[in-house]
C-alpha positions as CSV (number, residue, x, y, z in Angstrom):
1,X,-4.8,-20.5,0.4
2,X,-8.1,-20.5,2.2
3,X,-10.9,-18.6,2.8
4,X,-11.6,-18.2,6.6
5,X,-14.0,-15.7,7.2
6,X,-16.5,-14.5,4.4
7,X,-19.5,-12.1,5.1
8,X,-20.5,-10.2,2.2
9,X,-22.8,-8.1,3.9
10,X,-20.6,-7.3,6.9
11,X,-17.5,-6.4,4.3
12,X,-15.7,-9.1,6.2
13,X,-13.0,-11.4,4.7
14,X,-10.0,-13.3,6.1
15,X,-7.6,-15.6,4.2
16,X,-5.1,-18.0,5.8
17,X,-2.1,-18.6,4.3
18,X,-0.3,-21.8,5.2
19,X,-1.2,-25.1,7.4
20,X,-2.7,-24.9,10.2
21,X,-3.1,-28.2,11.4
22,X,1.1,-28.4,11.0
23,X,0.9,-26.7,13.8
24,X,2.3,-23.3,13.0
25,X,5.4,-22.1,14.9
26,X,4.7,-18.6,13.8
27,X,1.4,-16.6,13.2
28,X,1.1,-13.7,11.2
29,X,-1.8,-11.5,11.7
30,X,-1.2,-9.2,8.7
31,X,-3.8,-5.9,8.6
32,X,-3.9,-3.8,5.5
33,X,-4.6,0.2,5.9
34,X,-6.6,2.5,4.3
35,X,-9.1,2.2,1.6
36,X,-8.5,-1.5,1.9
37,X,-11.2,-3.2,-0.1
38,X,-12.6,-6.8,-0.3
39,X,-11.8,-6.7,-4.1
40,X,-8.3,-6.1,-3.2
41,X,-8.1,-10.0,-1.8
42,X,-8.9,-11.5,-5.2
43,X,-6.5,-9.4,-7.5
44,X,-4.6,-11.4,-10.0
45,X,-1.4,-10.2,-8.8
46,X,-0.2,-7.6,-5.9
47,X,-3.4,-8.4,-3.9
48,X,-3.9,-7.9,-0.3
49,X,-2.4,-11.2,0.5
50,X,0.9,-10.7,-1.3
51,X,2.7,-9.7,1.8
52,X,1.4,-12.1,4.0
53,X,2.1,-15.3,1.1
54,X,5.4,-14.0,1.2
55,X,6.5,-14.2,4.6
56,X,5.0,-17.4,4.8
57,X,6.9,-18.7,1.9
58,X,10.3,-17.2,2.7
59,X,10.6,-17.7,6.6
60,X,12.4,-20.6,8.3
61,X,9.5,-21.8,10.5
62,X,6.2,-23.5,9.8
63,X,4.2,-20.5,10.0
64,X,0.5,-19.4,9.1
65,X,-0.5,-16.3,7.9
66,X,-4.3,-14.5,8.6
67,X,-5.0,-11.6,6.0
68,X,-7.2,-9.6,7.8
69,X,-10.6,-7.4,7.2
70,X,-13.4,-7.5,9.4
71,X,-15.6,-4.6,8.4
72,X,-15.5,-1.8,6.5
73,X,-12.2,-0.1,6.6
74,X,-11.4,4.0,6.5
75,X,-12.3,5.3,3.1
76,X,-13.3,2.1,1.8
77,X,-16.9,1.9,0.1
78,X,-18.5,-0.4,2.2
79,X,-19.7,-2.8,-0.5
80,X,-18.0,-5.9,-2.1
81,X,-17.4,-3.9,-5.6
82,X,-17.7,-0.4,-5.0
83,X,-18.4,1.7,-8.1
84,X,-16.7,4.8,-6.3
85,X,-14.8,4.9,-3.1
86,X,-14.9,7.6,-0.4
87,X,-12.8,10.6,-1.6
88,X,-8.9,11.0,-0.1
89,X,-9.7,13.5,2.4
90,X,-12.8,11.9,4.2
91,X,-11.2,8.5,4.0
92,X,-7.8,9.8,6.0
93,X,-10.2,11.7,8.4
94,X,-11.9,8.2,9.1
95,X,-8.1,6.9,9.6
96,X,-7.5,9.5,12.0
97,X,-10.5,9.0,13.7
98,X,-9.7,7.1,17.3
99,X,-12.9,5.7,17.7
100,X,-12.8,4.5,14.3
101,X,-9.8,2.3,15.4
102,X,-11.1,1.3,18.7
103,X,-14.6,-0.4,17.4
104,X,-12.3,-2.2,14.6
105,X,-9.5,-3.2,17.5
106,X,-12.5,-4.7,19.6
107,X,-13.1,-7.1,16.5
108,X,-9.5,-8.0,16.0
109,X,-9.1,-9.1,19.4
110,X,-12.3,-11.0,19.4
111,X,-10.3,-12.6,16.4
112,X,-7.4,-13.2,18.3
113,X,-9.5,-15.1,21.2
114,X,-11.1,-17.4,18.7
115,X,-7.8,-18.4,17.6
116,X,-6.6,-18.8,20.9
117,X,-9.6,-21.3,21.4
118,X,-8.1,-23.8,19.0
119,X,-6.9,-26.8,20.6
120,X,-4.3,-26.6,18.6
121,X,-2.8,-23.4,19.6
122,X,-3.2,-24.1,23.4
123,X,-1.0,-27.2,23.4
124,X,1.8,-25.4,21.2
125,X,1.2,-21.8,21.2
126,X,3.0,-20.3,18.5
127,X,4.8,-16.7,18.3
128,X,2.3,-14.5,17.3
129,X,3.0,-11.4,15.0
130,X,1.0,-8.8,14.1
131,X,2.1,-6.7,10.8
132,X,0.2,-3.6,10.4
133,X,0.4,-1.0,7.0
134,X,-0.5,2.2,7.4
135,X,-4.0,2.5,9.4
136,X,-3.8,-1.1,10.2
137,X,-1.2,-0.6,12.9
138,X,-4.0,1.6,14.3
139,X,-6.0,-1.5,14.2
140,X,-3.4,-3.6,15.9
141,X,-2.6,-1.5,18.7
142,X,-6.3,-0.5,19.2
143,X,-6.9,-4.5,19.6
144,X,-4.0,-4.4,22.5
145,X,-6.0,-2.3,24.6
146,X,-9.1,-4.5,24.2
147,X,-6.7,-7.4,25.0
148,X,-4.9,-8.9,22.5
149,X,-1.5,-9.5,22.9
150,X,1.3,-10.3,20.4
151,X,4.9,-11.2,20.6
152,X,6.0,-8.9,17.8
153,X,4.1,-5.9,16.4
154,X,5.8,-4.6,12.8
155,X,4.5,-1.3,11.3
156,X,5.0,-1.1,7.8
157,X,4.2,3.1,7.4
158,X,2.3,2.6,10.4
159,X,-0.5,5.6,11.4
160,X,-0.8,5.5,15.3
161,X,-2.3,4.6,18.5
162,X,-5.1,5.6,20.4
163,X,-4.6,7.7,23.2
164,X,-4.8,5.2,25.6
165,X,-2.4,2.8,24.1
166,X,0.2,1.5,26.4
167,X,3.2,-0.7,24.8
168,X,3.4,-4.3,26.5
169,X,6.7,-5.1,27.9
170,X,6.9,-8.3,26.6
171,X,6.1,-7.2,23.1
172,X,8.7,-6.3,20.7
173,X,7.8,-3.1,18.5
174,X,9.7,-2.8,14.9
175,X,8.7,0.0,12.7
176,X,9.8,-0.2,8.8
177,X,9.4,2.5,6.5
178,X,10.3,5.1,3.4
179,X,10.2,8.7,4.0
180,X,6.5,8.8,2.7
181,X,3.5,11.5,2.5
182,X,2.3,9.9,5.8
183,X,5.2,10.4,7.6
184,X,5.5,14.1,6.3
185,X,1.9,14.4,7.7
186,X,2.9,12.8,11.6
187,X,6.0,14.9,11.7
188,X,3.1,17.7,12.1
189,X,1.7,15.9,15.1
190,X,-1.7,15.9,13.5
191,X,-2.0,12.1,13.1
192,X,-2.9,10.5,15.9
193,X,-2.0,13.2,18.1
194,X,2.0,12.6,17.0
195,X,1.7,9.1,18.7
196,X,3.2,7.6,16.0
197,X,5.7,4.8,15.2
198,X,8.7,7.4,14.5
199,X,8.0,9.4,17.5
200,X,7.1,6.7,20.4
201,X,10.6,5.5,21.4
202,X,9.3,1.7,22.3
203,X,9.3,1.2,18.3
204,X,12.7,0.6,16.4
205,X,12.7,2.6,13.6
206,X,14.1,1.9,10.5
207,X,13.9,4.3,7.3
208,X,14.9,3.0,3.9
209,X,15.6,4.3,0.7
210,X,13.6,3.7,-2.3
211,X,14.6,3.8,-5.9
212,X,12.2,6.8,-6.2
213,X,14.4,8.7,-3.5
214,X,17.6,7.9,-5.3
215,X,16.3,9.5,-8.2
216,X,15.3,12.7,-7.0
217,X,17.5,15.5,-6.9
218,X,17.7,18.6,-5.1
219,X,16.1,20.6,-7.7
220,X,13.6,18.1,-8.4
221,X,10.3,19.8,-9.0
222,X,7.9,19.9,-5.6
223,X,5.3,17.7,-7.5
224,X,7.8,14.9,-8.1
225,X,8.9,14.7,-4.5
226,X,5.3,14.4,-3.4
227,X,5.1,11.9,-6.1
228,X,7.7,9.7,-4.7
229,X,6.1,10.4,-1.0
230,X,3.2,9.2,-2.2
231,X,4.5,5.8,-4.2
232,X,6.5,5.3,-0.7
233,X,3.5,4.4,1.0
234,X,2.5,1.8,-0.9
235,X,5.5,0.4,-2.0
236,X,6.2,-0.9,1.6
237,X,3.3,-3.0,1.6
238,X,4.1,-5.2,-1.1
239,X,6.4,-7.7,-2.7
240,X,8.0,-5.9,-5.2
241,X,11.9,-6.6,-5.8
242,X,12.6,-2.9,-5.0
243,X,11.0,-3.9,-1.4
244,X,12.6,-6.9,-0.6
245,X,15.2,-5.1,1.7
246,X,12.4,-4.3,4.0
247,X,10.7,-7.5,4.4
248,X,14.2,-9.2,4.5
249,X,15.0,-6.8,7.4
250,X,11.4,-7.6,9.0
251,X,12.1,-11.3,8.8
252,X,15.5,-10.7,10.1
253,X,14.0,-8.8,13.3
254,X,11.9,-11.7,14.2
255,X,14.5,-14.4,13.8
256,X,16.8,-12.2,15.8
257,X,14.4,-12.1,18.6
258,X,12.7,-15.5,18.7
259,X,14.0,-18.4,20.5
260,X,13.3,-22.2,19.7
261,X,11.7,-24.3,20.8
262,X,9.4,-22.1,22.8
């Protein structure tokens, strides 16, 4: 793993997992979600890079993952080690702000253009996969509006799409999630005006069952249901053993659709 971009004042950090010089056959861009902070990149375990690292170490091809955060994400404190992050409600309002997503999407599209300028990339173009967790999906889809292009877009409990986003006919779109708190809000149509992965037919939407789901009973208190829904939203972006079925299905979807050599 190596530092690809670091700008303390700009709240920017991108880390690369894998060997770019190989060159890679598949490139992942992993974008985390609401409340993501730079400190999550140097957590001793379960950090922001965990899913990207697992993908590179587990897939069957030469691959590289860029774990991406360019600027303050919704709900973030905006500094390297915040003493107090934004409250839940203001953070969620930011995550549902289409203007916020567009600005971040512009930066993500520019990041992809920078990768494409590398001679190694031009000589042997890899399969490009964007994986967005929660608000990270809004960032990914907004980057498509700004000119980015991916072979696969994978939503891990993704938030939604800005209103002028249209799917690329040459891109595969997959949605992997548990029943979670965000999904409950999306069902009301109040998240990205109902333009979310469980509502847009272009996404192949797959819903999984967590240990928490299986432990709930019909008569369980409402508080327990909400605790499970909240935990499920974070679980889908981890490498916990409980979540390996989801990650394995993510790889299976990519391998089913990729054709080698390109």
